[in-house]
C-alpha positions in Angstrom: -10.6 76.9 64.2 -12.1 76.5 67.7 -12.5 72.6 66.9 -8.9 72.2 65.8 -7.7 74.2 68.9 -9.6 71.7 71.1 -8.2 68.8 69.4 -4.6 70.4 69.8 -5.3 70.9 73.4 -6.3 67.2 73.9 -3.5 66.0 72.1 -1.1 67.9 74.0 -2.6 66.4 77.0 -2.2 63.0 76.1 1.4 63.7 74.8 2.2 65.3 78.1 0.8 62.3 80.1 2.6 59.8 78.1 6.0 61.7 78.7 5.4 62.0 82.5 4.5 58.3 82.9 7.3 57.3 80.4 10.1 57.4 83.3 9.0 55.5 86.3 12.0 56.3 88.2 11.5 56.9 91.8 13.6 59.3 93.9 15.2 57.5 97.1 15.8 60.1 99.7 17.4 58.2 102.6 19.8 55.5 103.4 17.3 52.8 104.6 15.2 53.1 101.2 18.6 52.7 99.4 19.6 49.7 101.5 16.1 48.1 100.8 16.2 49.0 97.1 20.0 47.4 96.6 18.8 44.3 98.7 16.0 43.6 96.4 18.2 43.8 93.3 16.9 47.1 92.0 18.9 49.3 89.8 19.9 52.5 91.6 21.7 55.5 90.0 23.3 58.2 91.7 23.5 61.7 90.2 26.3 63.7 91.8 26.6 67.8 91.7 29.9 68.3 93.0 29.3 72.1 93.4 26.8 71.2 96.1 29.6 69.3 98.1 32.1 70.3 100.6 34.5 71.3 99.7 32.8 72.6 96.4 34.5 71.4 93.3 36.1 74.3 91.1 34.2 73.1 88.2 30.6 72.6 87.9 30.8 69.0 87.4 27.8 66.4 87.4 28.7 62.8 87.5 26.6 59.5 87.6 27.3 56.2 88.9 25.0 53.1 89.4 24.9 50.6 92.3 25.1 47.6 90.1 28.2 46.3 92.1 28.0 47.7 95.7 29.2 46.5 99.3 27.5 47.4 102.4 30.0 47.4 105.5 31.1 49.6 108.4 33.5 52.2 108.4 35.5 53.2 111.5 35.1 56.8 112.5 36.8 57.7 115.5 35.7 55.0 118.1 32.5 54.1 116.3 31.7 52.4 113.2 29.2 53.8 110.6 27.1 51.5 108.3 27.7 52.5 104.7 26.7 51.3 101.1 29.6 51.7 98.6 30.2 51.6 94.8 33.0 52.7 92.6 33.9 52.9 89.0 37.0 53.7 87.1 37.1 55.0 83.5 39.7 56.6 81.3 39.2 60.2 80.7 41.1 63.0 79.2 42.2 65.6 82.0 43.0 69.2 80.9 46.5 69.3 82.6 47.2 65.5 83.1 46.2 64.3 79.7 44.8 60.8 79.7 44.2 59.3 83.3 42.0 56.7 85.0 39.6 58.4 87.0 38.8 56.3 89.9 35.5 57.2 91.8 34.1 55.8 94.9 30.7 56.9 96.3 29.7 56.0 99.8 26.4 56.4 101.4 26.2 56.3 105.1 23.3 55.5 107.5 22.9 59.1 108.6 22.2 60.1 104.9 25.6 61.8 104.4 27.5 60.9 101.3 31.2 60.7 100.5 32.5 61.0 97.2 36.1 60.1 96.7 37.9 60.9 93.3 41.6 59.9 92.3 43.3 60.3 89.0 45.7 57.4 88.3 48.6 57.2 85.9 47.2 54.6 83.4 50.4 52.6 83.1 51.7 52.8 86.7 48.4 53.4 88.6 50.2 55.8 90.5 48.0 58.5 92.4 48.2 61.9 90.4 45.9 63.5 92.7 42.9 62.8 94.7 39.9 64.6 96.5 37.4 63.9 98.8 34.0 65.8 98.9 31.2 65.4 101.4 27.6 65.7 100.5 24.0 64.7 101.5 21.2 62.7 100.1 18.9 65.1 98.2 15.1 64.9 98.4 15.0 66.8 94.9 14.0 70.1 96.5 17.1 71.1 98.4 20.7 71.9 98.1 22.3 68.5 98.6 24.6 67.0 96.2 23.5 63.6 95.6 20.1 62.3 93.9 19.5 58.6 94.1 17.0 57.1 91.5 15.5 53.6 91.4 15.7 53.0 87.7 14.4 49.4 87.8 11.4 49.5 85.8 
């Protein structure tokens, strides 16, 4: 019985180490690492927890977007310009009040590690805005209450 328990224990350790090494994604915790990663052609995924943004979303939504298509540019903020890396996506969703809509989401990560999420619901025929919202967040280190996790999922 002891021999069986030892084998089971050893087998469990091997399985756990295999699982731990199966996902080589690396957390990106700042703008400069994001810029370096996208500049090298790495695949970056953002996971957005909208309840951790300001203003907080009314529902506990979690959204994901990849930086496969992106732009780096400057955004005017008052009399200054802020460096940003932006990506966006549009997909058709079934909204509980509006019915089928095109859901446009733009994610901008700024050099000060702040993040802006812009969400607009568009009529799928006319592309007229049916309601939009902007939320402000920050890049998370995985151990804080910031709303956006960035992962390098290249490997």
